[in-house]
C-alpha positions as CSV (number, residue, x, y, z in Angstrom):
1,V,61.0,237.6,39.6
2,V,58.4,237.4,37.0
3,L,60.4,234.4,35.0
4,A,61.0,232.8,38.2
5,K,57.3,232.6,38.8
6,A,56.3,231.8,35.1
7,L,58.8,228.8,35.4
8,N,57.6,227.9,38.7
9,L,61.3,227.9,40.0
10,K,61.5,226.5,43.5
11,P,63.5,228.6,46.0
12,P,66.3,227.2,47.8
13,S,65.6,226.5,51.6
14,E,67.9,229.4,52.6
15,P,67.7,232.0,49.7
16,S,70.0,234.5,51.6
17,K,72.7,231.8,51.7
18,T,72.3,231.4,47.8
19,L,72.7,235.2,47.4
20,Q,75.5,235.9,49.8
21,Q,78.0,235.6,47.0
22,Y,76.6,239.0,45.7
23,T,78.0,242.0,47.2
24,D,74.7,243.9,46.5
25,S,72.4,241.2,47.7
26,N,71.2,243.5,50.4
27,K,69.6,245.8,47.7
28,I,67.1,243.3,46.7
29,P,63.7,244.1,47.8
30,D,62.3,241.5,50.6
31,Y,59.5,240.5,48.3
32,A,61.9,239.4,45.4
33,I,64.5,237.6,47.6
34,A,63.3,234.0,47.3
35,N,62.5,234.4,43.4
36,V,65.9,236.0,42.7
37,A,67.6,233.1,44.8
38,A,65.5,230.6,42.8
39,A,66.6,232.3,39.4
40,V,70.2,232.4,40.5
41,K,70.0,228.6,41.5
42,A,68.5,227.6,38.2
43,G,71.0,229.6,36.1
44,L,68.5,232.1,34.9
45,V,70.5,235.2,36.4
46,T,74.1,235.6,36.9
47,G,76.1,238.4,38.5
48,Y,78.3,240.7,36.5
49,P,80.7,242.2,35.8
50,Q,83.0,240.1,37.8
51,G,80.1,237.8,39.0
52,N,79.8,239.3,42.5
53,L,77.0,242.0,41.6
54,L,73.5,241.6,40.7
55,N,72.4,245.3,40.3
56,P,68.7,244.3,41.4
57,N,67.3,247.8,41.3
58,K,68.6,248.7,37.8
59,P,66.3,248.2,34.9
60,A,67.4,245.3,32.7
61,T,68.8,246.0,29.2
62,R,67.5,244.5,26.0
63,A,70.5,242.3,25.9
64,E,70.1,241.0,29.4
65,L,66.5,240.4,28.9
66,A,67.3,238.4,25.9
67,A,69.9,236.5,27.8
68,M,67.3,235.7,30.5
69,L,64.6,234.8,28.1
70,H,67.1,232.4,26.3
71,Q,67.9,230.9,29.6
72,A,64.2,230.5,30.5
73,R,63.6,228.6,27.3
74,V,66.5,226.4,27.9
75,I,65.1,225.5,31.6
76,S,61.5,224.8,30.0
77,R,62.9,222.5,27.3
78,N,65.0,220.6,29.9
79,R,62.1,220.1,32.2
80,A,59.9,219.0,29.1
81,S,62.6,216.5,27.9
82,R,62.6,214.9,31.5
83,Q,58.9,214.3,31.6
């Protein structure tokens, strides 16, 4: 949620539709749905282990956070190069 907000990611028009591929999407807190959907749409967050879980209430590991920060940097660079 924090990275999606920091990057000013736009949520999809139907966040729940974007998240329906994840079997645990019903566990995402209401306040986070739009931002998580925006993060998924932008490629900031992906599911695991088979791509169908988000584990939204599990603390992120250092490796997961490093991957998200890397993706955030890629998204930011791509935006800067388009301007």
